[in-house]
N, C-alpha and C positions, 0 to 999 in steps of 0.2 A: 552454292553461295558465292562462287567466284565470278559468276556471270552478272551482268548489269541487272538492276532492278526491273527495268523495262522488259528485258528478255525473259526474266523469271516470271513476271506478271503475265506476259503473253503466253508463256508455256502453261501457266495455271489456268488461264481462261480457255485455252485449247483443250486442256485435260478435262475441265468441267463440261465443256461442250460435248466432248467425246463420251464422257461418262453418262451424261443425261441422254444422249442419242442411243447409246448402247442399252440403257434401261428401257427407253421408249421402244426400241426394236423388239425387246422381250415383252412388251405390253404393259410396262409400268410407267406411270407418269405422276406428276404432282397431284393430279386430280383423281387418281385411282381411289375408288371408294373403300377398298379393303386395306388401305394403309393408315397407320396411326397418324394423329395430328403432328407428332414430332417428326416422323419421316416425311410427311408432306412439307413441313417447314424446311427440312434439309434440302429437299428437291427445289423449293423456292429459292433458298439461298444459293444453291449451286447454279441455278439458272441466272440469278442476278450476277454472280461472279463471272459467269460466261459472257456477260455483256460489258465487262469492265472496259472503260475507255483507256487504252494503253497510252494514248497521247497525253493524258492528264497526269501520268506518273512522272514526277519530277526527280525522284531519286534521293530526296533529302532523308534525314534521320527519321522524321515523322512518317514518311511514306514507307521506309524500311520496317518500322515498328508495325504499321498497319498491315503491310504485306505479311509479316511474320504471323500476326494474329489470324489473318484470313487463311494462310497456309496451314496453320495448326488446327483451325476449325475444320477445314476440308479433310485433313488427314484423320483427325479423330472421328468426324462424322462418317467418313468412309469406312473406318474400322467398325463403327457401331452398326452401320447398314449391313456389313458383311456378317 
C-alpha cells in the first residue's frame, strides 16, 4: 500500500498475466468446456485485468477505490479457484 497506485496496478496486471499463462500451460483456459460458467467468467475478468492500461491510472481517490475493488475481486476469486 505504500507504493504508487500505478506501480500496484502494473503489478496486478503482471500477476493476472502470469496466473492466466500458468493455467494455460496446464491446459486450462477461459474456453475449456469442463469449467463452470462462473470459473470461465473469472478467467475472462482476469484476462481483462491483464490488459489494464497503466497510463490511464491517475491515482486519484476514485482510482484508488476502483483498484481496491479489483484487487479484492482477484484475491477472492483466486481463493475460490483454489
